[in-house]
C-alpha positions in Angstrom: 66.6 151.6 117.2 63.8 150.4 114.9 62.6 147.9 117.6 63.0 151.2 120.6 61.0 153.5 117.6 58.5 150.1 117.3 58.1 149.9 120.8 57.5 153.0 121.8 54.6 153.9 119.0 53.1 150.4 120.4 52.9 152.1 123.8 52.2 155.5 122.8 48.8 154.4 120.6 47.9 150.7 121.3 44.6 151.2 119.9 46.2 152.8 116.3 48.7 149.8 116.6 46.2 147.3 117.0 43.6 148.6 114.2 46.5 148.7 112.0 47.2 145.0 112.8 43.7 144.1 112.2 44.0 146.1 108.5 46.9 144.3 108.1 45.6 140.8 108.6 42.0 141.2 106.8 44.3 142.9 103.7 46.9 140.1 103.6 44.3 137.1 104.1 42.0 139.3 101.5 44.9 138.9 99.2 45.6 135.0 99.6 41.8 134.5 98.7 41.5 135.9 95.9 44.9 134.6 95.0 43.0 131.2 95.7 39.8 132.1 93.5 41.8 132.9 90.7 43.9 129.9 90.7 42.9 127.3 88.2 45.2 124.7 90.3 44.0 120.8 89.6 44.4 120.0 93.3 41.0 122.8 93.5 39.2 122.1 90.2 37.8 118.6 91.6 34.7 120.9 92.2 35.0 122.5 88.8 32.5 121.7 85.8 33.1 118.7 83.6 34.6 120.0 80.2 33.6 118.3 76.5 36.9 116.5 75.0 37.2 119.6 72.9 37.9 121.6 75.5 40.4 119.4 77.8 42.8 121.9 77.2 41.3 125.1 78.6 42.1 125.6 82.4 39.4 127.6 84.6 39.6 129.6 87.9 37.8 128.3 90.7 35.7 131.6 90.6 35.4 134.6 88.8 35.3 138.0 89.4 31.9 139.6 88.4 31.5 143.7 89.7 27.6 145.1 89.4 27.3 147.0 85.5 29.1 150.4 85.6 31.7 149.6 88.4 35.2 148.8 87.5 37.1 149.2 90.3 36.5 148.2 94.7 35.1 144.4 95.7 33.7 142.0 93.0 31.4 139.4 93.7 33.5 136.0 93.2 31.1 133.7 91.9 32.6 129.9 91.4 32.8 129.2 87.5 30.1 126.6 87.3 27.9 129.2 89.0 28.4 131.9 86.3 26.0 132.7 84.2 26.4 133.3 80.2 26.1 137.0 80.7 28.6 137.0 83.5 30.9 135.5 81.3 30.5 137.9 78.4 30.6 140.5 80.8 33.8 139.0 82.3 35.3 138.6 79.1 34.3 142.6 78.0 36.4 143.7 81.0 38.5 141.9 80.2 39.3 143.2 76.9 38.8 146.7 78.0 41.3 146.2 80.1 43.8 144.9 77.8 42.9 147.3 75.3 44.2 150.0 77.5 47.0 148.6 78.2 49.2 151.2 76.4 52.0 148.6 75.7 49.9 146.9 73.6 48.2 149.7 72.2 51.9 151.0 71.3 53.0 148.0 69.6 49.9 147.8 67.4 50.3 151.1 66.2 53.7 150.5 65.0 52.7 147.3 63.6 49.4 148.8 61.7 52.1 151.3 60.4 54.9 148.7 59.8 52.8 146.1 57.9 52.2 147.9 54.1 56.7 148.1 54.2 57.0 144.1 55.6 53.7 142.5 54.0 56.7 140.7 51.8 59.8 140.5 55.0 57.7 139.5 58.1 60.9 137.6 59.5 63.4 140.9 59.1 63.9 142.9 61.7 61.7 146.1 62.1 64.4 148.4 63.7 66.5 149.2 59.7 62.8 149.5 58.1 61.5 152.0 60.8 64.5 153.4 60.6 64.9 153.6 56.6 61.2 155.0 57.0 62.1 157.6 59.1 65.4 158.6 57.1 62.6 158.9 54.0 60.1 160.6 55.9 62.8 163.3 57.0 64.4 163.6 54.0 60.8 164.7 52.6 59.9 167.0 55.2 63.7 168.7 54.3 62.7 168.8 50.4 59.3 170.4 50.6 61.2 172.8 53.3 63.6 174.1 51.1 
């Protein structure tokens, strides 16, 4: 049934089908190319920068995306890592930090951590669940006392 539908659509709208094939192909090739550009694979590192011994553990991608100032979406300009300027490196670090800071889960974890810090400074290896439960119960008890 699906095959017949595909055949009918292909016959009815050959131009549209051809355009869609082309778009899907370009999207797939683009995604594949971006994956390669982001790669830090050893097989692609032959053209990479020679790093000082202090940085022997660092793995750099083949290319780094650089967005024009103020542009956060759309297509980035991919620059080979050795050709990246220091300012572009700073820009990409700032963008990644911003994306990381915007991560809701990260913010929630940080907020819980900040809240718990004064209560767990002496017992950092204790589980947080019982402490949160105790603090919530104490807060509820205090609120009930204030209301009543």
